[in-house]
C-alpha positions, 0 to 999 in steps of 0.5 A: 866627473871622471867616473861619469865619463868611465861609466858613459864609455862602458854604457856606450860599449854595452849598448853598442854590443847589445840589441835592445831594439826589435825591428818589425817583422818583414812583411810583404805587400800583396794584392788580394783578389777573389776567384770562385769565392776563394781568396788569393794574393799576388806579391805586389812587386810582380803586378804590372797593372790592374785593368778592367776586362777589355774584349778578350780574343779567343785563341784556338787550341789553347788550354781551357784555362786560357780565356784568350788574349787581349791587346793592352796598348799594343802589347798582346797578353795571354789571359788565364781564367783562374777559376778554370785553373782551380777547377771552377766554372769559367768566370762570368765577367761582371763589372767588378771583374779585373785582369791583373797583369803579372810578370815573370822572367820578362813575360807578362800574363793576365789573370782574370779574377772576380774582384780585386779586394785591395792591398794587404801586408802579409808577414813571412811568419804567417805564411804556411806551406801550400794547401794540402787539399789542392789537386796535384796539378794546382800545387805549382800555382800556389806557393803558400797560404796565410790566414788573412783576416780570418780568410784562408788566402792562397798565395799565387806562384806567379812563375808557375802561372806564367810558365803555364801560359807560355804556350798560349803566348807562342800561339798568340804570336803566331796568330798576330803574325798570320793576321799581319800577313793577311792584312788584319 
């Protein structure tokens, strides 16, 4: 019995110092969506909500990629037309179109997309540097790419997208202030 106890304590020490258990690779959850027939992904932790497309109010003087603003339960949100941002024609709003509300540094922006496909796990090891074929101005909106079920998928840089929409937020605040002063 003494030998078994010695072996048992030696085995315990060996097993406690040796890692035989492999942990699964860290994967993050992403919302997968389409824009201009291309696939993109947004880290799920950055998404506040996904909504059908309400009436969008045009914002004078906004960049072409800013479709306008929407009022979501009393919160005014700038809406970015990702199709225009990625050099496509403006998105035609269809029944499957959605606005994906994302957040960065306390600011919210709506991303107008053709369709939300669903949620996918994307392991960190399958993410590569952003597409080299992108126009230089688009690099700040794509942080990485991944082959997801045979489709090249651009992973959106939410901080870059929100930063691009910030001037529209400022203009929308001014429009709201003017409308309040005018009683609208």
